[in-house]
N, C-alpha and C positions, 0 to 999 in steps of 0.2 A: 260360931267358934271354928277356927281353922283346924284341920286334922294335923296331928303331929307327924304323920308319915306322908310321903308323896302319894297322890291318888293315881288311879289307872291312867287318867288323861295325861297327867304330868309324866308318868313313866313312859307313856307312848311317845311323848315329845322328846324325852330324854333319849329314847332309842333312835328317834330321827336325828338328834344331835350326834349320837354315836355313829350313825350311818354316814352323816355328812363328814364327820371327822375321818372316817375310813375311806371316803370317796375322793378325797383331794390330797395330792402329794405336793402341790405347790403351796408354799406358806401363805402368800397373800390371799389366794383364793380360799384356802382353808380358814384363815382368820375371819374373812368376811362372812363365810357360811356359819361359822361358830357363833359369831356375834348376833346375827339375825335370829338364829334358832334359840339362843340363850335368852334374848329379849322376849321372844314369844313364849318361851318356857315359863318364865316367871312374871310375865305381863308387866314389864318395867318400861321406863321411858328411855333409859340410856344403858349402854354396855360398852366396856373397853377392856382391852388386853394390853398389858405391859410386860415386856420380856426382859430378863436379867442379862446385862452385859457383865460377864464373869470377870473380865479384865479390870473394869473400873468399879465393879460392885455397885452398879447403878441400874435402876429400872428405866427402860426406854419405851415410850408409847409406840405400839405398832399398828393398832387398829381401833376404831371407835365408831359407834352409831348413836345419834342423838346428842352427842357431846363433842362432835368433831372440832368445833371452833374453840373449845376450851382445852383440848389436848392436842397440841401441835407437834409435828415431827421436829426432832432436835432437842425437845425438852428432856431433862434427865433428873431422876429422883433418887437421891442417895438412899441406900438401904437403911431402914430405921427412921427415916424422915418422912413427915406427911402421912396421909392416909395409906396410900399404896405401899410406901416404904415400911410402914408399921406392919401391914399384913404380911409382907415378905419376911421381915425380920422375926416376927412372932410365930410364923408358920401356922396361923389359925385364922378362922373367919373373924372379921371385924365389922361392926355396924356403927354408922356415924350419921348424924344429922347436921347439915350445914345449909347456909343460904344458897339460893339458886336452885341447886338440887337438894330437895328437902331431906331425903334419906338415901344413904349409901350402904351397900353390902359388898364386902370384898373377901375373896378367898384366895389362898395361895395355889399356884400351879406347882405340883410336886411330882417328881419322877425318881424312883429309887432313892428316896430320902433327900434328894437335892431340889431346892427351890429353883424353878426355871422362869417364874414370872408371877403375875397377879391377874385375876379376872375379877372385875367389879361391875355391879349394876346399880342403877339409881332410879329414884322416883321423884317426880316434880311435886308430888303431894306428900304430906306427912304419912309415913307408913312404918309400921312396926313389923319387921320381917320375922315371920314365925320360924320355929326350929325346923319344921319340915322344909321350908323354903331355903333355909341356910344349908340343910343337908342336901337338898336337891342341887343347889348351886355348886356345892363341893363335889357332888357326884359328876356334875357336868364338867367341872374343872379338872377332875382326875382323868376323864376321858379326853378332854381337850389337851391336857399336858402331854399325854402319850402321843397323840396325833401331832402335836407341835414338834416334839422331839424327832419323830419319824420324818416329818417334813423338813426339819433342819438338816437331818442326816442326808436326805435325798438331795436337798439344795447343795449341801457341801460336796457330795459326790459328783453332782452335775457340774458344779463350779470347778472342781478339781479336774474333771474330764475336759471341760472347755479350756481350762488353763493349759492342760497338757497338749491339747490339739493346737492351741495358738502358739505355744512354744515350739511344738513340732513343726508348725508351718515356717517359723523363723529358722529353725535348725535345718530343714530341708533346703531352704534358700541359701543359708550360710554354707552348707556343705556342697552345694551344686556349683559354686563359683570359686575359683582359685585366684582370680584377678580382682584386687580390691576395687578398682575403678568400675568393674562390672557388678560387683557384689553390693556395694553401698547404695546406689540409686534404687535397687530393688528392695533392699533390706529395710531402710529407714521408713518408707511409707507404710510398710507392714507393721513395724513397731508402733508407729503413730496410731494406726487403726486399732491395734490390739488394746492399747491403753486409752483410746478415745480422747486423744489430746490434739492440740492444734499445731504443735511444732515437735520436731525431733532432730537432734544434731549429734554428730560424733566428732570428737577432737582426739588427735593422737599426740603422744608425747614426743617432742624433739629433745632427745636426751642431751645433745651437745649444748643446747641453749637453756635447758630446763624450762621449756615453754610448751604449752598445749597449743596445737595448731588445728584450726577448723578444717576437717577433711571432707565432710559431707553434711548436708542439712536439707530438711524439707519444712516449709512454712517459715523458715528463717534463713533462706539461701544467702542473704547478705553476709552471713558469717564467713562463708567460703569465698564469696566474691571479693570481700574486702581484706581477705587474708588475715583474719583475726588471730592474734597470738595472746595467750593468757599465761602470765608467769605462774610457775608452780607455787601453790600456797596462797595465791591472791584471788579474790573474787569467788564466785560460786563454783565454777568448774575447777579452778586451781585448788580450792579447799577439798573438793571431792577426791582429786588425784593425790593430794598430799597426805590426806588422812586414810585413804583407801577404804572409805566407808560411804554409804549413801547419805545424801544431804537433801532435805526438803525445805523449800521456801514457800510458806503459805501466802506470803505477801512480798512480791519482788521489790516493791517500792520501799520497804523498810530494811532491805538487806544491802550488804556491801556488794556492789556490782562493778566489775572492771570493764565489762563489755557493754558499751552504751546502746548497742543494737537491741539488746533485750528490752530495754526501757522504751526505745523508739517504736518497737513493734507492738507495744502495749501488752506484753506478757505479764500476767498477774501472779501465777503460781508455777513452781518448777519442782521437778524431781530429777536428781542426777545420781548416777551410780558409777563406780570405777570399772574399767576394763582391766581385769587382773589375769596375769599369766605367772604361775608359780609364785603367788603372793606379791608380785611386782606390778604396779600400775603402769599400763602402756597407753592409757587414754581415759576418756570419759564419755559416757552416753547419757544425754539428758533429754527430757521431754518437758513441754510447757503448755499452759492453757491461757487463752485470752480472757477467760472469766475466772473469778476466784474459785479455788478448789482445794479441798483438804485431801491430799493423797493418802490412801489407806496403807496399812501394813501389807495387805495383799498386793497393792499396786507396786510397792517397794520391792517385795519379794519377786514379783513377776518380772519387773524390769531388771533386777539383779540376775535372775535366771537367764533372761534373754542376753544380758551383757556377758555372762559366762560363755554362752554359745558364740556370741559375736567375737569375743576375745580369742577364742580358740580358732575361729575362722580367719581372723586377721593374722594371727600368728602363723597359721598354715599358709595363708597367702604370701606372707613375708618370706617364709622359708622357701616357698615355690619360686618367688621372684629371685631370691638369693641363689637358688640352685640353677635357675635359667642364666643368671648373670655369671655364675661360676663356670657354667658350661661354655658360655660365650668367651669368658676370659681364658679358659683352657684352650679353646680353639684358636683364639687370637694369639695366645702365648706360643703355641706350637708354630703357627705360621710366621709370626714376627721374629721369634727366637731363631727359627731356621734361616730366615732371611738375613738377620743380623750376623749369624755365625757364618753363613755361606760367603758373605762379601769379603771379610778379612781372610777367611780360609782360602778362598779362590785367589786373592792377591798374593798370599804367602806361597801357595802352590805354584802359581804362574811365575813369580819372580825366581823361586828356587829352581823350578824346572828349566827356565831359560838359562840360568847360570850353569846348571849341570849339563844340559844338552849342548849348549853353544859357548861354554865358558872360554874355550881356547880362541874362539873367533872374536869375542867381544873386547872392545877397548876397556882398559882398566877402569876409567871413570864411569862407563856404562855399567860394568860389573859391580862397582861400589854402590852406584845408585840403586841397582836392583836389590842388592843385599840390604841397603838402608830401608827400602820399601818393605822387604820381607820382615825386617826387624820391627818396624813401626806397626805393621799389620798384625804381626804375631803378638806384640804388646797389647794392641787393641783387642785381639782375640782372647788374650789372657785376662784382661780386665773384664771383658764381657762374661767369660766363664766364671770369674769370681763373683760377679753380680748375680748370675743365675744361681750359683751355689748359695749366696746369701739369701736370695729369694726363696729357695727351697727350704732353708733353715727357718726363715720367717713363717712360711706357710705351715710348717710342721711344729712351730713353736719350740724349736730346739736351740734358741739363742741363750747362751749363758752369760750373765753379766757378773763380772768379778771386780767390784769397786775396791779401790784402795786410796789412801791419802796421796795426793799429787799437788805439786806447785803448778798452777795452770799456765803461767806465762811461759815456762820452759817447755811444757808439752805442746802448747799451741804453736810456739816458734818452730819446733821440729816438724809438726804437721804441715805448716805453711811452707817450710823449706823444701819438703819432699813433694808437695802437691802443686805449687805454683811454678810455672816455667821460669828459668833464670832470666833476669832483666826486667821482669814484670813489676812495676811499682806497687809496693805493698806497705801499708801502715799497720803496725801492731800496737793496739791500745789496750794493754792488759796490765793491771797493777802487779808489781813484782811480788807482793806478799799475798796475793789472792790464792788461797788453797781450797781444795774441794775433795770430797771422797767420790771418786768416779772411776769407771773402767777406761783406761787409756785407749784400748782397742775400739770401744764404742765411740769415743770422741774422735778417733782417727777416721772411722767409717763415715761419721756424720759430717765433720768439719771439712775433711778432704773433698768430699763430694761437692760441698758448697763452694769451696775455693776453686775447684776445677771448672764448675759451671760459671763462676764469675770471670775466670780467665778466658773461657771460650766465648761466652755470650755477652759479657759486659765490657765496660771500658775502664781503664785504670784511672786513678789508683784504686786498688782493692783495700778495704779497711776491715781488719779482723780485730774485734773488740770484745771485752768481757767485763762484767760487773756483777756484784751481788745485790739482789733486790728481792724483798718479800720472801726471805729464807730460800731463795732459789739463785742459782748461777745462770746468768743469761749471756750466751755467746752469740755474737752477731757477725755476719759476713755481708758487706755492702760493696757495691761498685757504682760507677758513674755512667752506666749505659742507659738504654731506653727502658729497662725494666721488663717485666713479664706482660705480654699483651693482655688486654682486659678480657678477651674472649677465651683465653687459655687459663686464666686464674681459677675458675671454678673446678677445672680438671687437673690442676697443677700437680696434685699428689696421686694421680691415677697411673696405673701401669701403662708403659709405652707412650705416655703423653709427651710429645716433643714440640708441639707447635709446628707451624708451616715451615718446611725446608730447614728445620733445626737439626744439626747433627747429634749423634749420641743414640743410646739405646732407649731412653725414656724410662729407665729403671732407677736412676741414681737417687732422685728425691723420694721415691717410694721406699727405697731401702733405708735412706737416711732417717726419714720420719719413723719407720718401724724400729730402728735401733734406738732412737731417742725415746720412744714410748716404752720399749723394753727396759729402759733405764729409769722408768718412772717419770719421764718428762714429755716433751713434745717438740715438734719443729713446725714453725709457722712462717708465713710470708707476710711481711709488713708492706701493706699497700700504700707506700709513700711516694711522693713526687721525687723525681731525680734519681733514676737507677733502681736496681733491685736490692732488697734487703731481706735476708732470712735471719731468723732468731731461733737458737736452740735454748730450750729451758729445761734445766735438770735440777733436782733437789740437791741442796748443798751437802746434805748428810748422806748422800748415796741413793741407790735405787729403792723405791718404795713398793 
């Protein structure tokens, strides 16, 4: 007859189990040592440990001896279901006899009143577990439970430290570069390595076209080489940016994919997160694997944390680029403005000085010609100063738009009369009853600039037209010249852009577009055959 209490030999083995529990901090090593000593302690054939997944309330097999083939990784047992589920739910030892393993004894792993898992042993022969054996297994489970919790805490701390170190590695790289073209080739491989993926790509938002543009990639470089553009809200990356939330694709083949390169490369699983700056998506960072993978919550949180650092770095890089550009513009502005002002000022001064110093000696027609030159150059100087003043207001955002109801035909006719040189063929195609709420001064600034350009650079006739379409008023100025050269079009609305040997300050179109946008509209160039055509678009109901 078996003793009702553990004997000295068993207590000695229990102490060995306790020593093993205290001697291992890594969970996998700890579980292996616990199982071997538990099997020896009770002289059983099998031993297994299942740990509770608190989120899903399921038991997950973590280690087994003598029964490895029957308990596979990935199996999950709901609390209260089956043998192990019953042990955890009832929080007490349970004895069971079933085929294969003839007898089973299971006890709960409990720490501070909370069930953390189940420890069970089995015999291939019929066996009636005695009360002292049940007590002994429960004692072993109590010591094992404490050790398991400590090992889990150790693992969590170590994982958190490793995660912090990996994020810090990305942060150091991100903060070390201000130039995006230098930053991204260094940053993306590091992100790929941190998450143990096969691909990593970064797409930035083109706000003008509402599209994501592939800016850099590793493992999927074709995205950048082919100039991939993803509409906002479409496909995988488009959905990430539109929702501003992470998206996981466990199986790419079953998802809506806009970018065919993802399928062609054989990517099976993907995780994407938004790049957010002040809650605004500026792009998407995504990683992928060539084998199926279920990205965990930790993976998602880590990539989002990395994305936050990357977004800050990108924004800093953009600000740096803008500051460099602004400094260049300021330098160019001073140089070009000084040159533009010096030329008419010198002409005025020279003509007036000649008349004043040699007026009595000059023939009357020469004197009149000099005065005419002085007048024309003074007029040019006055217009340039007006443009520079406009530019100053635009830069400081001190433009005030004062819309009021006007009859468009009458206002445009006056603007054309004042801006177009006499005798220049002009067609006015504006309905007599077309009315709009607009600022006449803004219309004058914009349309007069376009008419002056058409008269100077184009060929007649000039056509000034207006119509209402899509709740907007569209005013167009077209001529029959050669149009804007193709190489100039991308820079058409940049400051001081004039094209080769073109007269003027190169500020007119910049100012015209800025005024149009201040009115809630825009100024665009229509790339059509046969001359240049510009179109001003403003809301019919006034500035928005």
